[in-house]
TORLO-688589 format. One record per residue (C-alpha): x negated, y, z negated; residue number from 1; residue in three letters. Coordinates in steps of 0.05 Angstrom, whole numbers, plus 5000, padded with zeros to 4 digits. Layout:
BEGIN
PT, xx, yy, zz, num, residuo
PT, X, Y, Z, NUM, Ala
...
This chain:
BEGIN
PT, xx, yy, zz, num, residuo
PT, 6049, 8067, 5422, 1, Unk
PT, 6065, 8119, 5369, 2, Unk
PT, 6130, 8109, 5334, 3, Unk
PT, 6166, 8148, 5280, 4, Unk
PT, 6228, 8127, 5244, 5, Unk
PT, 6268, 8179, 5201, 6, Unk
PT, 6267, 8167, 5124, 7, Unk
PT, 6331, 8143, 5098, 8, Unk
PT, 6364, 8151, 5032, 9, Unk
PT, 6371, 8085, 5001, 10, Unk
PT, 6440, 8097, 4975, 11, Unk
PT, 6464, 8123, 5047, 12, Unk
PT, 6516, 8080, 5083, 13, Unk
PT, 6487, 8062, 5149, 14, Unk
PT, 6538, 8017, 5172, 15, Unk
PT, 6565, 8064, 5224, 16, Unk
PT, 6634, 8057, 5199, 17, Unk
PT, 6672, 8115, 5177, 18, Unk
PT, 6730, 8089, 5132, 19, Unk
PT, 6777, 8146, 5155, 20, Unk
PT, 6765, 8136, 5228, 21, Unk
PT, 6778, 8058, 5237, 22, Unk
PT, 6833, 8062, 5282, 23, Unk
PT, 6801, 8085, 5348, 24, Unk
PT, 6765, 8044, 5403, 25, Unk
PT, 6697, 8067, 5386, 26, Unk
PT, 6650, 8100, 5437, 27, Unk
PT, 6602, 8053, 5471, 28, Unk
PT, 6533, 8084, 5478, 29, Unk
PT, 6503, 8141, 5515, 30, Unk
PT, 6438, 8145, 5552, 31, Unk
PT, 6394, 8199, 5583, 32, Unk
PT, 6331, 8205, 5621, 33, Unk
PT, 6287, 8258, 5649, 34, Unk
PT, 6229, 8253, 5695, 35, Unk
PT, 6174, 8306, 5708, 36, Unk
PT, 6187, 8362, 5660, 37, Unk
PT, 6142, 8395, 5612, 38, Unk
PT, 6195, 8396, 5559, 39, Unk
PT, 6223, 8327, 5572, 40, Unk
PT, 6236, 8310, 5496, 41, Unk
PT, 6270, 8377, 5479, 42, Unk
PT, 6316, 8369, 5543, 43, Unk
PT, 6327, 8296, 5521, 44, Unk
PT, 6348, 8323, 5454, 45, Unk
PT, 6400, 8370, 5485, 46, Unk
PT, 6424, 8313, 5528, 47, Unk
PT, 6435, 8265, 5475, 48, Unk
PT, 6468, 8322, 5433, 49, Unk
PT, 6517, 8333, 5491, 50, Unk
PT, 6530, 8255, 5495, 51, Unk
PT, 6537, 8252, 5418, 52, Unk
PT, 6613, 8233, 5424, 53, Unk
PT, 6590, 8167, 5453, 54, Unk
PT, 6552, 8142, 5391, 55, Unk
PT, 6546, 8174, 5326, 56, Unk
PT, 6510, 8116, 5287, 57, Unk
PT, 6438, 8125, 5311, 58, Unk
PT, 6392, 8158, 5361, 59, Unk
PT, 6326, 8151, 5395, 60, Unk
PT, 6278, 8177, 5446, 61, Unk
PT, 6218, 8150, 5478, 62, Unk
PT, 6167, 8195, 5515, 63, Unk
PT, 6109, 8182, 5558, 64, Unk
PT, 6049, 8232, 5564, 65, Unk
PT, 6009, 8200, 5621, 66, Unk
PT, 5971, 8154, 5570, 67, Unk
PT, 6013, 8133, 5510, 68, Unk
PT, 6088, 8123, 5496, 69, Unk
PT, 6115, 8158, 5435, 70, Unk
PT, 6180, 8142, 5398, 71, Unk
PT, 6225, 8175, 5347, 72, Unk
PT, 6287, 8135, 5321, 73, Unk
PT, 6335, 8148, 5268, 74, Unk
PT, 6402, 8133, 5237, 75, Unk
PT, 6453, 8187, 5243, 76, Unk
PT, 6468, 8242, 5287, 77, Unk
PT, 6418, 8279, 5338, 78, Unk
PT, 6424, 8348, 5304, 79, Unk
PT, 6411, 8321, 5237, 80, Unk
PT, 6344, 8284, 5262, 81, Unk
PT, 6313, 8319, 5323, 82, Unk
PT, 6317, 8390, 5293, 83, Unk
PT, 6251, 8408, 5279, 84, Unk
PT, 6190, 8429, 5326, 85, Unk
PT, 6148, 8372, 5286, 86, Unk
PT, 6191, 8320, 5317, 87, Unk
PT, 6190, 8349, 5384, 88, Unk
PT, 6114, 8359, 5387, 89, Unk
PT, 6110, 8284, 5368, 90, Unk
PT, 6144, 8267, 5433, 91, Unk
PT, 6097, 8296, 5487, 92, Unk
PT, 6102, 8281, 5556, 93, Unk
PT, 6133, 8294, 5623, 94, Unk
PT, 6182, 8238, 5620, 95, Unk
PT, 6227, 8211, 5572, 96, Unk
PT, 6292, 8170, 5556, 97, Unk
PT, 6337, 8171, 5501, 98, Unk
PT, 6401, 8137, 5473, 99, Unk
PT, 6459, 8150, 5421, 100, Unk
PT, 6487, 8088, 5394, 101, Unk
PT, 6552, 8058, 5368, 102, Unk
PT, 6534, 7982, 5354, 103, Unk
PT, 6574, 7934, 5395, 104, Unk
PT, 6532, 7869, 5403, 105, Unk
PT, 6483, 7871, 5344, 106, Unk
PT, 6489, 7903, 5281, 107, Unk
PT, 6469, 7971, 5248, 108, Unk
PT, 6396, 7964, 5236, 109, Unk
PT, 6333, 8009, 5252, 110, Unk
PT, 6310, 7952, 5294, 111, Unk
PT, 6366, 7955, 5340, 112, Unk
PT, 6361, 8028, 5353, 113, Unk
PT, 6346, 8042, 5425, 114, Unk
PT, 6304, 8056, 5468, 115, Unk
PT, 6269, 7984, 5457, 116, Unk
PT, 6200, 7982, 5476, 117, Unk
PT, 6155, 7928, 5500, 118, Unk
PT, 6082, 7922, 5524, 119, Unk
PT, 6086, 7881, 5586, 120, Unk
PT, 6031, 7856, 5631, 121, Unk
PT, 6042, 7915, 5675, 122, Unk
PT, 6042, 7964, 5616, 123, Unk
PT, 6090, 7996, 5570, 124, Unk
PT, 6167, 7993, 5584, 125, Unk
PT, 6225, 8023, 5551, 126, Unk
PT, 6297, 8011, 5560, 127, Unk
PT, 6361, 8043, 5536, 128, Unk
PT, 6427, 8008, 5554, 129, Unk
PT, 6502, 8027, 5550, 130, Unk
PT, 6549, 7971, 5556, 131, Unk
PT, 6550, 7898, 5535, 132, Unk
PT, 6523, 7833, 5566, 133, Unk
PT, 6574, 7778, 5564, 134, Unk
PT, 6521, 7721, 5575, 135, Unk
PT, 6472, 7752, 5524, 136, Unk
PT, 6473, 7700, 5475, 137, Unk
PT, 6468, 7644, 5529, 138, Unk
PT, 6408, 7676, 5554, 139, Unk
PT, 6379, 7692, 5490, 140, Unk
PT, 6382, 7618, 5469, 141, Unk
PT, 6350, 7597, 5535, 142, Unk
PT, 6293, 7650, 5521, 143, Unk
PT, 6285, 7625, 5449, 144, Unk
PT, 6278, 7555, 5472, 145, Unk
PT, 6223, 7574, 5521, 146, Unk
PT, 6182, 7609, 5462, 147, Unk
PT, 6207, 7683, 5464, 148, Unk
PT, 6209, 7717, 5401, 149, Unk
PT, 6261, 7768, 5387, 150, Unk
PT, 6256, 7828, 5342, 151, Unk
PT, 6324, 7857, 5341, 152, Unk
PT, 6397, 7834, 5351, 153, Unk
PT, 6412, 7877, 5409, 154, Unk
PT, 6434, 7848, 5476, 155, Unk
PT, 6389, 7899, 5508, 156, Unk
PT, 6327, 7863, 5483, 157, Unk
PT, 6348, 7806, 5526, 158, Unk
PT, 6335, 7849, 5588, 159, Unk
PT, 6265, 7862, 5564, 160, Unk
PT, 6247, 7785, 5557, 161, Unk
PT, 6282, 7775, 5627, 162, Unk
PT, 6233, 7830, 5659, 163, Unk
PT, 6173, 7804, 5614, 164, Unk
PT, 6185, 7729, 5640, 165, Unk
PT, 6201, 7742, 5709, 166, Unk
PT, 6153, 7710, 5759, 167, Unk
PT, 6153, 7773, 5804, 168, Unk
PT, 6094, 7816, 5806, 169, Unk
PT, 6122, 7883, 5824, 170, Unk
PT, 6156, 7920, 5765, 171, Unk
PT, 6217, 7935, 5804, 172, Unk
PT, 6224, 7866, 5834, 173, Unk
PT, 6219, 7841, 5760, 174, Unk
PT, 6273, 7889, 5737, 175, Unk
PT, 6317, 7866, 5795, 176, Unk
PT, 6306, 7792, 5781, 177, Unk
PT, 6322, 7808, 5710, 178, Unk
PT, 6390, 7841, 5728, 179, Unk
PT, 6412, 7788, 5774, 180, Unk
PT, 6412, 7743, 5713, 181, Unk
PT, 6455, 7783, 5667, 182, Unk
PT, 6533, 7785, 5669, 183, Unk
PT, 6576, 7842, 5638, 184, Unk
PT, 6573, 7916, 5641, 185, Unk
PT, 6512, 7960, 5638, 186, Unk
PT, 6483, 8029, 5655, 187, Unk
PT, 6407, 8026, 5638, 188, Unk
PT, 6349, 8080, 5642, 189, Unk
PT, 6284, 8051, 5634, 190, Unk
PT, 6215, 8084, 5630, 191, Unk
PT, 6149, 8056, 5653, 192, Unk
PT, 6080, 8089, 5660, 193, Unk
PT, 6095, 8116, 5729, 194, Unk
PT, 6171, 8112, 5741, 195, Unk
PT, 6240, 8129, 5713, 196, Unk
PT, 6295, 8073, 5732, 197, Unk
PT, 6366, 8080, 5732, 198, Unk
PT, 6414, 8021, 5745, 199, Unk
PT, 6490, 8009, 5738, 200, Unk
PT, 6521, 7940, 5742, 201, Unk
PT, 6551, 7917, 5809, 202, Unk
PT, 6623, 7935, 5785, 203, Unk
PT, 6605, 7999, 5758, 204, Unk
PT, 6642, 7988, 5694, 205, Unk
PT, 6598, 8035, 5654, 206, Unk
PT, 6585, 8105, 5681, 207, Unk
PT, 6519, 8137, 5698, 208, Unk
PT, 6506, 8201, 5740, 209, Unk
PT, 6444, 8231, 5775, 210, Unk
PT, 6425, 8304, 5764, 211, Unk
PT, 6370, 8350, 5788, 212, Unk
PT, 6336, 8408, 5751, 213, Unk
PT, 6287, 8426, 5799, 214, Unk
PT, 6256, 8402, 5863, 215, Unk
PT, 6221, 8345, 5830, 216, Unk
PT, 6255, 8340, 5764, 217, Unk
PT, 6309, 8285, 5764, 218, Unk
PT, 6358, 8264, 5706, 219, Unk
PT, 6403, 8207, 5691, 220, Unk
PT, 6455, 8209, 5641, 221, Unk
PT, 6520, 8173, 5621, 222, Unk
PT, 6562, 8240, 5632, 223, Unk
PT, 6557, 8307, 5669, 224, Unk
PT, 6563, 8348, 5605, 225, Unk
PT, 6494, 8326, 5587, 226, Unk
PT, 6469, 8358, 5653, 227, Unk
PT, 6508, 8421, 5641, 228, Unk
PT, 6477, 8432, 5572, 229, Unk
PT, 6402, 8436, 5605, 230, Unk
PT, 6426, 8475, 5668, 231, Unk
PT, 6419, 8414, 5713, 232, Unk
PT, 6461, 8401, 5780, 233, Unk
PT, 6503, 8344, 5787, 234, Unk
PT, 6483, 8305, 5847, 235, Unk
PT, 6528, 8241, 5847, 236, Unk
PT, 6548, 8180, 5811, 237, Unk
PT, 6497, 8126, 5812, 238, Unk
PT, 6537, 8072, 5852, 239, Unk
PT, 6560, 8009, 5825, 240, Unk
PT, 6505, 7958, 5837, 241, Unk
PT, 6453, 8012, 5854, 242, Unk
PT, 6383, 8018, 5827, 243, Unk
PT, 6347, 8085, 5832, 244, Unk
PT, 6273, 8091, 5824, 245, Unk
PT, 6242, 8160, 5810, 246, Unk
PT, 6164, 8171, 5818, 247, Unk
PT, 6116, 8217, 5843, 248, Unk
PT, 6147, 8200, 5914, 249, Unk
PT, 6210, 8224, 5898, 250, Unk
PT, 6271, 8178, 5887, 251, Unk
PT, 6288, 8114, 5924, 252, Unk
PT, 6353, 8076, 5920, 253, Unk
PT, 6360, 8000, 5921, 254, Unk
PT, 6421, 7958, 5924, 255, Unk
PT, 6398, 7889, 5905, 256, Unk
PT, 6463, 7860, 5896, 257, Unk
PT, 6524, 7840, 5941, 258, Unk
PT, 6570, 7906, 5947, 259, Unk
PT, 6629, 7895, 5907, 260, Unk
PT, 6692, 7936, 5897, 261, Unk
PT, 6683, 7985, 5837, 262, Unk
PT, 6720, 7970, 5772, 263, Unk
PT, 6699, 8027, 5730, 264, Unk
PT, 6724, 8031, 5660, 265, Unk
PT, 6793, 8071, 5658, 266, Unk
PT, 6787, 8086, 5588, 267, Unk
PT, 6735, 8134, 5604, 268, Unk
PT, 6788, 8181, 5634, 269, Unk
PT, 6831, 8166, 5572, 270, Unk
PT, 6788, 8175, 5517, 271, Unk
PT, 6716, 8165, 5521, 272, Unk
PT, 6687, 8217, 5565, 273, Unk
PT, 6682, 8292, 5541, 274, Unk
PT, 6740, 8330, 5573, 275, Unk
PT, 6693, 8376, 5611, 276, Unk
PT, 6652, 8320, 5647, 277, Unk
PT, 6669, 8305, 5716, 278, Unk
PT, 6666, 8240, 5756, 279, Unk
PT, 6661, 8225, 5831, 280, Unk
PT, 6738, 8228, 5831, 281, Unk
PT, 6745, 8293, 5794, 282, Unk
PT, 6756, 8329, 5728, 283, Unk
PT, 6766, 8286, 5665, 284, Unk
PT, 6807, 8341, 5635, 285, Unk
PT, 6852, 8345, 5693, 286, Unk
PT, 6862, 8269, 5694, 287, Unk
PT, 6884, 8273, 5620, 288, Unk
PT, 6931, 8330, 5635, 289, Unk
PT, 6960, 8287, 5692, 290, Unk
PT, 6968, 8228, 5644, 291, Unk
PT, 7015, 8277, 5598, 292, Unk
PT, 7054, 8295, 5658, 293, Unk
PT, 7064, 8221, 5678, 294, Unk
PT, 7087, 8209, 5602, 295, Unk
PT, 7134, 8261, 5608, 296, Unk
PT, 7167, 8239, 5674, 297, Unk
PT, 7173, 8170, 5647, 298, Unk
PT, 7193, 8181, 5574, 299, Unk
PT, 7220, 8248, 5566, 300, Unk
PT, 7260, 8260, 5502, 301, Unk
PT, 7297, 8323, 5479, 302, Unk
PT, 7254, 8362, 5426, 303, Unk
PT, 7234, 8426, 5402, 304, Unk
PT, 7158, 8420, 5406, 305, Unk
PT, 7104, 8382, 5438, 306, Unk
PT, 7045, 8369, 5390, 307, Unk
PT, 6979, 8338, 5402, 308, Unk
PT, 6937, 8291, 5353, 309, Unk
PT, 6872, 8333, 5354, 310, Unk
PT, 6827, 8329, 5394, 311, Unk
PT, 6836, 8272, 5440, 312, Unk
PT, 6910, 8281, 5451, 313, Unk
PT, 6906, 8355, 5465, 314, Unk
PT, 6899, 8356, 5550, 315, Unk
PT, 6958, 8298, 5554, 316, Unk
PT, 7000, 8343, 5509, 317, Unk
PT, 6987, 8405, 5549, 318, Unk
PT, 7008, 8365, 5612, 319, Unk
PT, 7069, 8336, 5578, 320, Unk
PT, 7090, 8409, 5559, 321, Unk
PT, 7081, 8438, 5627, 322, Unk
PT, 7120, 8381, 5660, 323, Unk
PT, 7176, 8377, 5607, 324, Unk
PT, 7182, 8452, 5594, 325, Unk
PT, 7176, 8438, 5520, 326, Unk
PT, 7132, 8487, 5484, 327, Unk
PT, 7067, 8468, 5460, 328, Unk
PT, 7043, 8479, 5392, 329, Unk
PT, 6986, 8459, 5348, 330, Unk
PT, 7025, 8426, 5292, 331, Unk
PT, 6964, 8390, 5267, 332, Unk
PT, 6899, 8426, 5246, 333, Unk
PT, 6833, 8387, 5250, 334, Unk
PT, 6779, 8393, 5200, 335, Unk
PT, 6716, 8393, 5243, 336, Unk
PT, 6670, 8379, 5190, 337, Unk
PT, 6689, 8307, 5171, 338, Unk
PT, 6635, 8259, 5183, 339, Unk
PT, 6620, 8201, 5136, 340, Unk
PT, 6659, 8200, 5075, 341, Unk
PT, 6626, 8247, 5020, 342, Unk
PT, 6658, 8209, 4961, 343, Unk
PT, 6662, 8135, 4951, 344, Unk
PT, 6723, 8112, 4991, 345, Unk
PT, 6767, 8076, 4938, 346, Unk
PT, 6833, 8055, 4958, 347, Unk
PT, 6866, 8116, 4931, 348, Unk
PT, 6816, 8160, 4973, 349, Unk
PT, 6821, 8120, 5033, 350, Unk
PT, 6902, 8132, 5033, 351, Unk
PT, 6884, 8209, 5030, 352, Unk
PT, 6831, 8194, 5088, 353, Unk
PT, 6873, 8219, 5142, 354, Unk
PT, 6886, 8289, 5109, 355, Unk
PT, 6811, 8297, 5103, 356, Unk
PT, 6815, 8302, 5181, 357, Unk
PT, 6880, 8326, 5199, 358, Unk
PT, 6930, 8370, 5163, 359, Unk
PT, 7001, 8389, 5178, 360, Unk
PT, 7018, 8462, 5202, 361, Unk
PT, 7080, 8462, 5162, 362, Unk
PT, 7113, 8527, 5185, 363, Unk
PT, 7113, 8502, 5255, 364, Unk
PT, 7138, 8432, 5239, 365, Unk
PT, 7191, 8445, 5187, 366, Unk
PT, 7262, 8433, 5212, 367, Unk
PT, 7240, 8413, 5284, 368, Unk
PT, 7244, 8357, 5330, 369, Unk
PT, 7174, 8339, 5350, 370, Unk
PT, 7136, 8299, 5403, 371, Unk
PT, 7071, 8272, 5380, 372, Unk
PT, 7018, 8256, 5437, 373, Unk
PT, 6960, 8215, 5421, 374, Unk
PT, 6909, 8178, 5465, 375, Unk
PT, 6916, 8108, 5441, 376, Unk
PT, 6948, 8062, 5387, 377, Unk
PT, 6895, 8009, 5361, 378, Unk
PT, 6910, 7984, 5292, 379, Unk
PT, 6970, 8031, 5281, 380, Unk
PT, 6942, 8054, 5213, 381, Unk
PT, 6930, 8126, 5233, 382, Unk
PT, 6995, 8131, 5271, 383, Unk
PT, 7032, 8112, 5209, 384, Unk
PT, 6998, 8165, 5169, 385, Unk
PT, 7008, 8219, 5220, 386, Unk
PT, 7083, 8207, 5224, 387, Unk
PT, 7087, 8207, 5152, 388, Unk
PT, 7047, 8271, 5148, 389, Unk
PT, 7100, 8303, 5200, 390, Unk
PT, 7161, 8274, 5158, 391, Unk
PT, 7130, 8306, 5095, 392, Unk
PT, 7120, 8371, 5126, 393, Unk
PT, 7196, 8372, 5143, 394, Unk
PT, 7201, 8347, 5217, 395, Unk
PT, 7270, 8332, 5236, 396, Unk
PT, 7253, 8279, 5288, 397, Unk
PT, 7186, 8250, 5302, 398, Unk
PT, 7175, 8216, 5372, 399, Unk
PT, 7109, 8186, 5391, 400, Unk
PT, 7079, 8187, 5461, 401, Unk
PT, 7015, 8151, 5478, 402, Unk
PT, 6970, 8171, 5536, 403, Unk
PT, 6952, 8099, 5553, 404, Unk
PT, 6988, 8034, 5560, 405, Unk
PT, 6991, 7988, 5499, 406, Unk
PT, 6923, 7964, 5480, 407, Unk
PT, 6931, 7885, 5477, 408, Unk
PT, 6862, 7858, 5490, 409, Unk
PT, 6794, 7865, 5465, 410, Unk
PT, 6738, 7895, 5507, 411, Unk
PT, 6675, 7855, 5523, 412, Unk
PT, 6638, 7906, 5561, 413, Unk
PT, 6611, 7952, 5506, 414, Unk
PT, 6671, 7985, 5472, 415, Unk
PT, 6679, 7966, 5401, 416, Unk
PT, 6748, 7938, 5394, 417, Unk
PT, 6779, 7897, 5339, 418, Unk
PT, 6795, 7825, 5350, 419, Unk
PT, 6859, 7815, 5389, 420, Unk
PT, 6903, 7793, 5333, 421, Unk
PT, 6882, 7860, 5296, 422, Unk
PT, 6911, 7903, 5355, 423, Unk
PT, 6980, 7923, 5336, 424, Unk
PT, 7006, 7916, 5410, 425, Unk
PT, 6982, 7848, 5416, 426, Unk
PT, 7027, 7823, 5361, 427, Unk
PT, 7085, 7873, 5366, 428, Unk
PT, 7133, 7898, 5419, 429, Unk
PT, 7139, 7974, 5431, 430, Unk
PT, 7205, 7972, 5389, 431, Unk
PT, 7170, 7936, 5332, 432, Unk
PT, 7113, 7984, 5335, 433, Unk
PT, 7158, 8043, 5333, 434, Unk
PT, 7191, 8015, 5269, 435, Unk
PT, 7121, 8000, 5238, 436, Unk
PT, 7097, 8070, 5246, 437, Unk
PT, 7168, 8097, 5229, 438, Unk
PT, 7176, 8141, 5289, 439, Unk
PT, 7240, 8156, 5318, 440, Unk
PT, 7215, 8132, 5383, 441, Unk
PT, 7154, 8109, 5416, 442, Unk
PT, 7132, 8101, 5487, 443, Unk
PT, 7067, 8091, 5523, 444, Unk
PT, 7048, 8112, 5594, 445, Unk
PT, 7061, 8055, 5644, 446, Unk
PT, 6996, 8026, 5680, 447, Unk
PT, 7019, 8049, 5742, 448, Unk
PT, 7030, 8120, 5714, 449, Unk
PT, 6959, 8117, 5691, 450, Unk
PT, 6933, 8097, 5759, 451, Unk
PT, 6973, 8156, 5790, 452, Unk
PT, 6943, 8202, 5739, 453, Unk
PT, 6871, 8184, 5767, 454, Unk
PT, 6894, 8193, 5833, 455, Unk
PT, 6916, 8124, 5859, 456, Unk
PT, 6985, 8109, 5883, 457, Unk
PT, 6995, 8050, 5836, 458, Unk
PT, 6953, 7993, 5806, 459, Unk
PT, 6932, 7940, 5862, 460, Unk
PT, 6946, 7878, 5818, 461, Unk
PT, 6913, 7834, 5871, 462, Unk
PT, 6850, 7876, 5866, 463, Unk
PT, 6849, 7929, 5812, 464, Unk
PT, 6813, 7994, 5826, 465, Unk
PT, 6791, 8002, 5754, 466, Unk
PT, 6775, 7957, 5694, 467, Unk
PT, 6833, 7957, 5648, 468, Unk
PT, 6823, 7894, 5615, 469, Unk
PT, 6841, 7926, 5545, 470, Unk
PT, 6912, 7935, 5576, 471, Unk
PT, 6921, 7880, 5625, 472, Unk
PT, 6876, 7820, 5599, 473, Unk
PT, 6845, 7822, 5671, 474, Unk
PT, 6772, 7816, 5656, 475, Unk
PT, 6727, 7832, 5722, 476, Unk
PT, 6672, 7785, 5702, 477, Unk
PT, 6659, 7721, 5669, 478, Unk
PT, 6661, 7722, 5599, 479, Unk
PT, 6608, 7666, 5588, 480, Unk
PT, 6588, 7675, 5519, 481, Unk
PT, 6663, 7679, 5496, 482, Unk
PT, 6681, 7614, 5538, 483, Unk
PT, 6624, 7574, 5507, 484, Unk
PT, 6639, 7598, 5439, 485, Unk
PT, 6571, 7632, 5428, 486, Unk
PT, 6562, 7673, 5366, 487, Unk
PT, 6501, 7699, 5326, 488, Unk
PT, 6513, 7640, 5272, 489, Unk
PT, 6463, 7603, 5322, 490, Unk
PT, 6409, 7643, 5306, 491, Unk
PT, 6371, 7667, 5241, 492, Unk
PT, 6357, 7738, 5230, 493, Unk
PT, 6322, 7780, 5179, 494, Unk
PT, 6367, 7825, 5143, 495, Unk
PT, 6347, 7894, 5137, 496, Unk
C-alpha cells in the first residue's frame, strides 16, 4: 500500500479545537465511498468537500487500482490538502473510500486519521467510520490481552481487529461477525480488493445513504449533499441494521441483526446535517423551519424583529417569523472566513473571538425588541457574548429562542459533547439560564414540539422514535465502557 501524509507545519495547532467555536456540539464525522468509476478519487474529494461540515480536523482517502491500495491523509480541510492533480494522480483506481473527521474517541493525531487500513489474510481492507462504539475500550482490552497490536487510539481500529481475528473464512461473514460484537452507533464504509461495503448500526443512530451515478457506479455517503455535488441520484437511506455489499455482480443487501425500531439521531435534523440534505422522511431545511414554527406557537413574545444566529439558526428563524408574523432580518452578519485563529488566542483575544465570527448589524437592531434564534445552548458562553453584542448595538429587548430542547446530557454515540457538568442546562433551570446569558427571556422548543417538527404527533415515551439522549438521558444502547469506568488511562500510547 502506498501512503502519503501531508506535510505539517511544526508550529501549527493540530488539536482540532477552535478557541472561538467551543460552544457547539461538534459534528461527528463524514464518510463517502464509490465503486467502479474511473475518477473515483476525484469524486471522493468532492463528496468529502460537501461533507466538510461534519468534520474539519482531518481528512483521508484510500483508493484501490486493482492491484494496490493507495492512501492520502492530512490534518485540516479537504480543499487545502486535496487541491492538486498530483494528489489525485497518486490515488488511482476505480474504487475509493474517504473520511472527514472531528475526533470523538481517540485524540488528534496523524495515526488516527481515517480510513484505517490493514493487510488481512484475505487481502487489503480499509475502513472509515462515523459514530462511536460504547464498548470499544472493553473490546480493546480483550484484544490486547490476546496479543493484538494497536497503532491508533481510534475505536475504529477495534473493528479492523475484530474482522482480522474472526474465525469465519468469508470476508463478509467476518465483517458481520465483527459488527455483532460491537455496541453503540456506527455508519461504516469499507473497501476490499473486490468489494465496497456499507453498514449501519441496528438502531440507525448514525446516517448513511445509498446513491447511484450510472448503471454500475454506486456511492455511499453520510448525507445526500455529497451525492448532489457529483450529480449522483439518491436511491434511499441504508436501513438500520443493513449491510450492503457492492461488487462486480451489483449490490446485495444483508440484514444480519434482529430488526429493531429505528432510533436515528434527532440532532441531525436540528444542526448536524446540511440544510440542503434530505432523509427518508424529507427535507432537513423544512424540518428546521418547522421547528421555528413550533417555537413560535409555544413561546411567542411581542417583538419587532426575528434575528437568526448565523448560520445554523437561519431556517428556524424563518419558520418563527412566518408563524408569528414578526419580520425576519439579518441582524447579525457572519464572517465566513474564520477557521482556526490566525493570532495567538490570549484571554483578551478569546473575549473578542465571537466578533471574529459575528458582527451586529447595528442600524437594524438599535432601539428594537428582538428575538434571537439559535439551534442550541451548550456551555452558554457564545449566547452570553451574542446577547451582550445585541445590547451594545442598542437593542431595547433581547429574547432568546432555541430550536432544540435543553441539552442536559452527554452524547456517547459519536458527537463531541462536554461532560454533563459542563452543560449549562444540566445545572441550571431555564430561568437561571436566562439570567446567566442576560436575556430578557429564554425558551426552548419542547421535546414534543421537536418531534412534531420531524413529522411525528409527539414523542412516544415508551418507545422513542429517535435517539434524543442529549435532551432526555434515554440512551438506546448499553454504555458498557461508561458503566465499567473504562478509559484510556488503562493503556499506554505513543505521544505524537
